C-alpha positions as CSV (number, residue, x, y, z in Angstrom):
1,M,-245.5,5.8,-75.4
2,S,-247.1,4.7,-72.6
3,T,-249.5,7.5,-70.6
4,I,-246.9,8.0,-68.3
5,S,-244.6,9.1,-71.3
6,R,-247.6,11.1,-72.8
7,I,-248.5,13.1,-69.6
8,A,-244.6,13.5,-69.3
9,A,-244.1,15.2,-72.4
10,R,-247.3,17.2,-72.2
11,W,-245.8,18.6,-68.9
12,R,-242.8,19.1,-70.7
13,S,-244.1,21.8,-73.6
14,F,-248.0,22.3,-72.8
15,V,-249.8,24.6,-75.1
16,L,-253.0,26.4,-73.9
17,P,-255.6,25.0,-72.3
18,G,-258.5,25.0,-74.7
19,F,-262.0,24.7,-73.7
20,F,-264.4,21.5,-73.3
21,L,-268.0,21.4,-73.2
22,L,-269.4,20.9,-69.8
23,G,-273.2,19.4,-70.6
24,L,-274.9,21.8,-67.8
25,E,-278.5,22.1,-68.6
26,A,-278.7,25.9,-68.0
27,C,-282.2,26.7,-68.4
28,G,-283.7,30.5,-69.1
29,S,-283.9,32.7,-66.0
30,Y,-284.9,31.8,-62.4
31,G,-285.9,33.8,-59.3
32,A,-284.1,33.9,-56.5
33,G,-283.9,31.2,-54.4
34,D,-283.9,29.0,-57.6
35,Y,-280.9,28.8,-59.4
36,L,-277.7,27.6,-58.0
37,G,-274.8,29.8,-57.4
38,A,-270.9,30.1,-57.9
39,T,-268.1,30.8,-56.5
40,P,-264.3,31.0,-57.4
41,G,-261.4,27.9,-57.4
42,G,-258.9,28.1,-55.0
43,A,-259.3,27.2,-51.2
44,Q,-263.4,26.5,-50.7
45,D,-263.6,26.9,-47.0
46,M,-261.3,27.6,-43.9
47,G,-261.2,24.7,-42.4
48,L,-257.7,24.7,-41.3
49,A,-257.9,27.5,-39.7
50,R,-261.2,26.7,-37.7
51,A,-259.6,23.2,-36.8
52,K,-256.7,24.8,-35.4
53,I,-259.1,27.4,-33.3
54,A,-261.1,24.2,-31.9
55,K,-258.0,22.6,-30.8
56,G,-256.9,25.6,-28.9
57,Q,-254.2,26.8,-31.6
58,V,-253.8,30.1,-33.0
59,P,-253.7,29.6,-36.9
60,T,-250.9,31.3,-39.0
61,L,-251.8,34.0,-41.7
62,D,-251.2,30.9,-44.4
63,D,-254.0,28.8,-42.9
64,F,-256.7,31.1,-44.4
65,T,-258.0,33.0,-46.9
66,P,-260.5,35.2,-47.8
67,E,-261.8,33.5,-50.6
68,G,-262.4,30.1,-48.7
69,L,-264.3,31.9,-45.9
70,Y,-266.7,33.6,-48.3
71,S,-267.0,30.0,-49.8
72,E,-268.2,28.9,-46.4
73,H,-271.7,31.4,-47.3
74,D,-274.5,31.9,-48.8
75,L,-273.2,36.0,-50.0
76,E,-277.0,36.2,-52.1
77,I,-277.0,39.7,-53.9
78,A,-280.4,41.0,-52.3
79,D,-283.2,41.9,-55.1
80,A,-280.8,40.7,-58.0
81,P,-282.7,40.6,-61.4
82,P,-283.0,37.6,-62.7
83,C,-280.1,35.6,-63.7
84,G,-280.1,34.7,-68.1
85,K,-276.6,33.6,-68.3
86,T,-274.3,30.7,-67.4
87,L,-272.7,33.1,-65.2
88,C,-274.1,36.9,-63.7
89,I,-272.7,39.0,-61.5
90,N,-274.3,41.8,-59.7
91,T,-272.9,44.6,-57.3
92,A,-273.9,46.0,-53.8
93,A,-272.1,48.1,-51.8
94,A,-272.2,49.3,-48.1
95,L,-270.1,51.8,-46.2
96,E,-268.4,50.6,-43.0
97,V,-265.3,50.8,-40.5
98,G,-263.0,48.3,-42.0
99,L,-261.6,46.9,-38.7
100,D,-258.2,46.2,-39.4
101,D,-257.2,49.6,-40.0
102,D,-260.1,51.7,-38.8
103,Q,-260.7,53.6,-41.8
104,R,-264.1,54.3,-43.1
105,D,-264.5,52.7,-46.6
106,F,-266.7,51.3,-49.4
107,F,-267.1,47.3,-48.9
108,V,-268.2,46.7,-52.7
109,Q,-269.4,42.8,-53.6
110,L,-269.3,41.3,-56.8
111,G,-272.1,38.3,-56.2
112,M,-271.8,35.3,-58.1
113,Q,-274.8,33.3,-59.6
114,S,-275.8,31.0,-62.1
115,N,-278.8,30.2,-64.0
116,I,-278.9,26.6,-63.6
117,S,-281.9,25.2,-62.2
118,P,-280.8,22.3,-59.1
119,Q,-283.4,20.5,-60.0
120,E,-282.5,20.2,-63.6
121,F,-279.0,20.0,-63.1
122,K,-276.9,17.2,-63.7
123,R,-273.1,16.9,-64.0
124,K,-271.7,14.5,-66.9
125,P,-270.0,11.7,-66.4
126,L,-266.5,12.0,-64.2
127,N,-263.0,10.8,-65.6
128,L,-261.4,10.8,-62.3
129,G,-258.2,9.9,-60.6
130,V,-257.8,9.3,-57.0
131,V,-254.5,9.8,-56.1
132,I,-254.1,9.2,-51.9
133,D,-250.9,9.9,-49.8
134,T,-250.0,7.0,-47.9
135,S,-246.3,8.4,-46.7
136,G,-245.8,8.3,-43.2
137,S,-247.0,11.4,-41.8
138,M,-250.5,10.5,-42.9
139,G,-250.9,8.0,-40.6
140,G,-252.6,9.8,-38.2
141,N,-255.0,11.2,-41.0
142,L,-255.6,7.6,-42.7
143,G,-258.7,6.8,-41.0
144,G,-260.3,10.2,-41.8
145,V,-258.9,9.5,-45.4
146,K,-260.3,6.2,-45.6
147,S,-264.1,7.4,-44.5
148,A,-263.8,10.3,-47.4
149,L,-263.0,7.7,-50.0
150,H,-265.3,5.4,-49.1
151,A,-268.1,8.2,-49.1
152,L,-266.6,9.2,-52.3
153,V,-267.3,6.0,-53.8
154,D,-270.6,5.6,-52.5
155,H,-271.6,8.7,-54.6
156,L,-270.0,7.6,-57.8
157,K,-272.3,6.8,-60.9
158,S,-272.2,3.6,-62.8
159,D,-270.9,6.0,-66.3
160,D,-268.0,7.2,-64.0
161,R,-264.8,6.2,-64.4
162,V,-262.0,6.0,-61.7
163,A,-258.5,5.2,-61.3
164,I,-257.1,4.7,-57.7
165,V,-253.1,5.3,-57.2
166,E,-251.3,5.7,-53.9
167,F,-247.8,7.3,-53.4
168,E,-245.2,7.4,-50.7
169,S,-241.8,6.9,-51.6
170,T,-242.7,5.8,-55.1
171,A,-246.3,5.6,-56.5
172,N,-248.6,2.6,-57.1
173,T,-251.6,2.1,-59.1
174,I,-253.8,-0.1,-57.3
175,V,-257.3,0.4,-59.3
176,E,-256.5,1.1,-62.9
177,S,-259.3,3.5,-64.8
178,T,-262.4,1.4,-65.0
179,L,-265.9,2.2,-65.0
180,V,-267.8,2.2,-61.4
181,S,-269.9,-0.7,-61.6
182,D,-268.2,-3.0,-59.1
183,K,-268.5,-1.1,-55.9
184,S,-267.2,-3.4,-53.6
185,K,-263.8,-3.9,-55.2
186,L,-263.2,-0.1,-55.1
187,H,-263.9,-0.3,-51.7
188,A,-262.0,-3.2,-50.9
189,A,-259.0,-1.3,-52.1
190,I,-259.5,1.5,-49.7
191,D,-259.5,-1.0,-47.1
192,E,-256.4,-2.3,-47.6
193,L,-254.4,1.3,-47.4
194,E,-251.9,1.3,-45.4
195,T,-249.0,4.1,-44.3
196,G,-245.1,4.3,-44.0
197,G,-242.2,6.0,-46.1
198,S,-241.8,9.3,-47.5
199,T,-243.9,11.5,-49.5
200,D,-243.5,11.5,-53.5
201,M,-246.1,13.5,-54.6
202,E,-244.9,14.6,-57.9
203,E,-244.4,11.1,-58.7
204,G,-248.1,9.8,-57.6
205,M,-249.9,12.6,-59.7
206,M,-247.8,11.9,-62.4
207,R,-249.0,8.5,-62.1
208,G,-252.9,9.6,-61.7
209,Y,-253.0,12.1,-65.0
210,A,-251.4,9.0,-66.7
211,E,-254.5,6.9,-65.9
212,I,-257.0,9.4,-67.0
213,D,-254.7,10.7,-69.9
214,E,-256.6,8.2,-72.7
215,F,-260.5,8.7,-71.5
216,V,-260.1,12.5,-71.6
217,N,-263.3,13.7,-74.3
218,P,-265.5,16.5,-74.4
219,N,-268.4,14.1,-73.1
220,T,-266.7,13.5,-69.6
221,L,-265.5,15.9,-66.7
222,S,-261.5,14.7,-66.2
223,R,-260.0,15.5,-62.7
224,L,-257.6,14.5,-60.7
225,M,-258.7,14.3,-56.7
226,V,-254.9,14.4,-54.5
227,F,-255.8,13.4,-50.7
228,T,-252.7,14.9,-48.9
229,D,-251.3,17.0,-46.1
230,A,-249.4,18.5,-48.7
231,M,-246.0,18.1,-47.4
232,P,-243.5,16.3,-50.4
233,N,-240.1,16.0,-49.5
234,T,-239.0,13.1,-52.5
235,G,-238.5,13.7,-56.0
236,G,-240.4,17.4,-57.0
237,T,-240.8,19.4,-53.7
238,G,-241.7,23.0,-55.1
239,A,-244.6,24.8,-55.9
240,E,-243.2,25.4,-59.4
241,T,-242.8,21.7,-59.9
242,F,-246.5,20.9,-59.2
243,Q,-247.6,24.2,-60.8
244,S,-246.1,23.0,-64.5
245,L,-247.6,19.5,-63.8
246,V,-251.2,20.8,-63.3
247,K,-251.2,23.4,-66.2
248,A,-249.7,20.6,-69.0
249,A,-252.6,18.8,-67.5
250,A,-255.0,22.0,-67.7
251,A,-253.9,22.1,-71.3
252,I,-255.4,18.8,-72.3
253,D,-258.7,19.6,-70.0
254,I,-258.2,17.9,-66.8
255,G,-258.5,19.9,-63.7
256,F,-257.7,18.8,-60.3
257,T,-258.3,19.4,-56.9
258,F,-256.9,18.8,-53.6
259,F,-258.4,17.2,-50.0
260,G,-256.1,18.4,-46.8
261,F,-256.2,15.8,-44.1
262,G,-254.7,16.8,-40.6
263,T,-253.4,20.1,-38.7
264,Q,-250.4,20.0,-40.3
265,F,-251.8,20.5,-43.8
266,D,-249.5,23.0,-45.9
267,A,-252.0,24.8,-47.1
268,A,-249.9,27.7,-48.1
269,F,-247.9,25.0,-50.3
270,V,-251.6,24.2,-51.8
271,D,-252.5,27.6,-52.2
272,Q,-249.8,28.3,-54.9
273,I,-251.2,25.9,-57.0
274,A,-254.9,25.6,-56.2
275,H,-255.4,29.2,-58.2
276,L,-254.3,27.7,-62.0
277,R,-257.2,26.9,-64.3
278,G,-259.6,23.9,-63.4
279,G,-258.1,24.3,-59.1
280,N,-259.5,24.1,-56.3
281,Y,-259.6,22.5,-52.7
282,R,-260.7,22.2,-49.6
283,F,-259.8,20.8,-46.2
284,V,-261.6,18.0,-44.5
285,G,-262.2,17.6,-40.8
286,P,-264.5,14.4,-39.4
287,E,-267.3,16.0,-39.7
288,D,-267.2,17.8,-43.5
289,V,-267.2,14.3,-44.8
290,K,-270.6,14.2,-45.5
291,P,-271.3,17.7,-47.0
292,I,-268.5,17.4,-49.1
293,F,-268.7,14.0,-50.9
294,E,-272.8,13.6,-50.9
295,D,-273.7,17.1,-50.8
296,E,-271.0,19.2,-52.9
297,L,-269.0,16.8,-55.0
298,D,-270.7,17.1,-58.0
299,F,-270.2,21.2,-57.8
300,L,-266.8,21.0,-56.7
301,V,-265.6,18.8,-60.1
302,T,-267.8,21.3,-62.4
303,P,-266.3,24.7,-64.0
304,L,-268.7,27.1,-64.9
305,A,-266.6,29.7,-66.7
306,Y,-263.3,30.6,-67.0
307,N,-260.9,33.4,-67.4
308,L,-263.2,35.9,-65.3
309,R,-261.6,39.5,-65.5
310,V,-262.7,42.5,-63.7
311,N,-261.9,46.2,-64.3
312,T,-262.7,48.8,-61.7
313,K,-263.4,51.9,-62.8
314,P,-263.9,53.9,-59.6
315,M,-265.5,57.2,-59.6
316,E,-263.0,60.8,-58.9
317,G,-263.2,61.0,-55.4
318,T,-262.5,57.2,-54.8
319,S,-260.1,54.9,-55.6
320,L,-259.4,51.0,-55.2
321,R,-257.7,49.9,-51.9
322,T,-257.6,46.2,-52.2
323,V,-259.5,43.3,-53.6
324,Y,-260.5,40.3,-51.1
325,G,-261.3,36.7,-52.1
326,V,-259.4,36.4,-55.6
327,P,-257.5,33.4,-55.7
328,G,-253.7,34.0,-55.9
329,A,-254.3,37.8,-55.5
330,A,-250.4,38.4,-55.7
331,E,-250.4,37.4,-59.2
332,H,-254.1,38.2,-60.2
333,V,-255.0,41.0,-59.0
334,T,-253.0,44.0,-60.7
335,G,-253.7,47.8,-60.0
336,N,-257.8,48.2,-60.9
337,L,-257.6,44.8,-63.1
338,L,-258.3,41.3,-61.6
339,D,-259.0,38.1,-62.8
340,V,-260.0,35.0,-61.8
341,T,-259.1,31.0,-63.8
342,T,-262.0,29.5,-62.8
343,V,-265.6,29.9,-61.4
344,F,-267.1,26.5,-60.1
345,L,-270.7,26.1,-59.8
346,S,-271.7,25.6,-56.2
347,K,-274.9,25.9,-53.7
348,R,-273.9,28.7,-52.6
349,K,-273.7,31.9,-54.1
350,G,-269.9,33.7,-54.3
351,G,-268.5,36.7,-53.9
352,I,-265.5,38.6,-54.4
353,V,-265.0,42.3,-52.7
354,L,-263.6,45.2,-53.6
355,R,-262.7,48.0,-50.8
356,L,-262.8,51.6,-52.0
357,D,-261.6,54.5,-50.2
358,G,-264.0,56.5,-48.6
359,A,-262.6,59.3,-47.1
360,N,-264.3,62.0,-49.9
361,I,-267.7,60.5,-49.9
362,E,-269.2,64.2,-50.1
363,T,-267.6,64.2,-53.8
364,L,-269.8,61.0,-54.6
365,V,-273.2,62.1,-54.0
366,N,-275.7,61.6,-57.1
367,G,-279.1,62.2,-56.2
368,S,-280.0,59.6,-53.6
369,A,-277.2,56.9,-54.0
370,L,-273.1,57.4,-53.9
371,D,-272.3,57.0,-57.1
372,L,-269.2,54.7,-56.9
373,G,-268.4,54.3,-60.3
374,S,-268.4,50.4,-62.5
375,V,-267.0,47.7,-63.6
376,D,-266.2,46.0,-67.0
377,M,-266.5,42.2,-66.6
378,S,-265.6,39.3,-68.9
379,Y,-265.6,35.4,-69.1
380,E,-265.4,32.5,-71.1
381,T,-268.1,29.9,-70.9
382,P,-266.9,26.1,-70.9
383,E,-268.0,26.2,-74.5
384,G,-265.6,28.9,-75.7
385,T,-268.0,32.2,-76.3
386,T,-266.9,35.4,-74.2
387,E,-269.4,37.2,-72.2
388,M,-269.1,41.1,-71.6
389,T,-271.0,43.1,-69.4
390,T,-270.6,46.4,-67.4
391,L,-272.4,47.1,-64.1
392,P,-272.6,50.7,-62.2
393,V,-271.6,50.6,-58.1
394,K,-273.7,52.4,-56.3
395,L,-275.3,53.2,-52.7
396,P,-278.7,54.1,-52.1
397,F,-278.9,56.3,-49.2
398,P,-282.6,58.0,-47.7
399,T,-280.4,60.2,-46.1
400,L,-276.5,61.0,-46.0
401,P,-274.6,59.4,-43.3
402,M,-273.0,61.4,-41.1
403,V,-269.1,61.4,-40.1
404,G,-268.6,58.0,-39.0
405,E,-272.0,56.3,-39.8
406,S,-272.2,52.9,-41.4
407,L,-274.9,52.4,-44.3
408,Y,-276.0,49.3,-45.8
409,P,-278.8,48.8,-48.0
410,N,-280.0,45.7,-46.7
411,A,-279.2,42.7,-44.3
412,A,-277.3,41.0,-47.1
413,M,-274.8,43.5,-47.3
414,K,-274.2,43.4,-43.6
415,R,-273.4,39.5,-44.0
416,T,-270.9,40.4,-46.3
417,T,-268.9,42.9,-44.5
418,A,-269.2,41.5,-41.1
419,V,-267.7,38.5,-42.7
420,T,-265.2,40.4,-44.2
421,N,-264.3,42.7,-40.9
422,E,-263.9,39.2,-39.5
423,Y,-261.4,37.6,-41.7
424,L,-259.7,41.3,-41.2
425,V,-259.9,40.8,-37.4
426,M,-258.5,37.3,-37.6
427,T,-255.7,38.3,-40.3
428,N,-254.9,41.1,-37.7
429,V,-254.9,39.4,-34.4
430,C,-253.1,36.4,-35.8
431,G,-250.7,38.0,-37.6
432,K,-249.3,40.1,-34.5
433,F,-250.0,37.1,-32.3
434,Q,-247.2,34.9,-34.3
435,S,-245.2,38.0,-34.7
436,G,-245.1,38.6,-30.7
437,Q,-246.7,42.1,-31.4
438,L,-250.1,41.0,-30.3
439,D,-251.4,44.0,-28.0
440,P,-254.4,42.6,-25.8
441,V,-256.3,45.9,-25.2
442,D,-256.1,46.8,-29.2
443,A,-256.8,43.0,-30.1
444,T,-259.7,42.7,-27.8
445,T,-261.4,45.9,-29.0
446,R,-261.1,44.7,-32.6
447,M,-262.6,41.4,-31.9
448,D,-265.3,42.8,-30.3
449,A,-266.3,45.0,-32.7
450,A,-265.9,42.0,-35.3
451,I,-268.4,39.7,-32.9
452,T,-270.5,42.7,-32.7
453,Q,-271.0,43.5,-36.4
454,L,-271.4,39.4,-36.6
455,M,-274.4,39.6,-34.0
456,N,-276.3,42.4,-35.7
457,A,-276.3,40.9,-39.4
458,N,-277.5,37.2,-37.4
459,A,-280.1,39.4,-35.9
460,E,-281.4,40.3,-39.0
461,L,-280.6,37.0,-40.8
462,S,-281.1,33.9,-38.4
463,D,-278.2,32.4,-40.2
464,P,-276.5,29.4,-38.5
465,N,-273.3,30.3,-40.4
466,L,-272.9,34.1,-38.4
467,T,-273.6,31.9,-35.4
468,R,-270.6,29.7,-36.2
469,E,-268.4,32.7,-37.1
470,I,-269.3,34.3,-33.7
471,E,-268.3,31.2,-31.9
472,L,-265.4,30.8,-34.0
473,M,-264.3,34.7,-32.9
474,Q,-265.2,33.6,-29.2
475,K,-262.8,30.6,-29.3
476,L,-259.9,32.6,-31.0
477,K,-260.4,35.6,-28.1
478,Q,-259.8,32.5,-25.2
479,N,-257.1,31.0,-27.3
480,L,-255.2,34.4,-27.4
481,G,-256.2,34.7,-24.1
482,L,-258.1,38.0,-24.4
483,S,-260.2,39.1,-21.5
484,G,-263.7,39.1,-21.6
485,G,-267.2,37.5,-23.2
486,M,-269.6,38.6,-25.3
487,P,-269.0,42.4,-26.3
């Protein structure tokens, strides 16, 4: 049976995914700054929205997610204890007004870190399938795709394997799976890419999976990378087709990463797929090639944990209102339960934010802290071990805040809450703009409040990423035609 037939057969009758070894060098406990972080799969940036705002546009609600925004920031939990496991999760909380609805609530961060030293981390060899969209719609993006591919090849190691497939109306293997010993051959194949034709992404992915299928083994990281604007129009075109395909591949330990190009990139389509086991995606702008393919590639391809499950147990007097930062939240958040299919190793400490009702603050007072409840968590390591823990959720205070006052335990939670409110305001104003219901006065007030929170956090942290968010919000105000400059 051909490799294409084998992967197709698995696609039609896949089994539950098994676990495979990552070979991470997890070496005891490390103090703050001495360990790598972790971030949920799915969107790894908010690049599409940033690109549209930079061009003077207003993004749609499909163009950005909270997990994408969080993944761009190092959301370290202040004073977190040393991490002694593959994945450690700690809690921190703040009391602040949500700038989407003006209700004062508790924002609880689930902060993620690992016990893996950056000095000692060494990723496993890759068994990589590179699938390139060369359809006509990619014509304006081909230069960026080639730059990204050249950077990828330059970063690969001699014990990595790579196969290169291109697709338009049909798919074509231009480099069969081979050890990365002759990079000049790979660079030459990339230089010869041209665009034209329709977009049969299904066939391209099928062929890419088939190229790497026979080389899957526990000593490598097997992954399909798709470079595309995510607009299939031939073959399978619905998200369900690709969900079935990537689930079948996950069953034989092949993960996937989408790299999106161009402001026509269909992030909503990809987002329906990238929350599945082993999946993530990045938007690639011209300035992103070096940081992604030289600085972050090893982490994008390295799963750290699977099936993270969190059961929130709020104290009487409060309740869970919503959750931010869970990929595929519509499918993965039910009541007080949430799950994340894959957590990846990262240079940054990622996070998920729970929003608890803050209306009855007096009932939660316990000594010099607000007792918000607890969270039960479990996850599975790549080796198949289940880790479980229960953590309290408390917010200490020197004096109980007055009505309307905010409460932060430290500057780190100011950052997390400010970034969350940035997302909430963007959702509010962009959604109303796209529906023709924007109130300029209300939108200006909310955006200025979000900018002020970002500025207050940045005054304490001097974080270039917060400066970037302030500039983004100011440019979005301009695009919306709102008056005023700095709040």
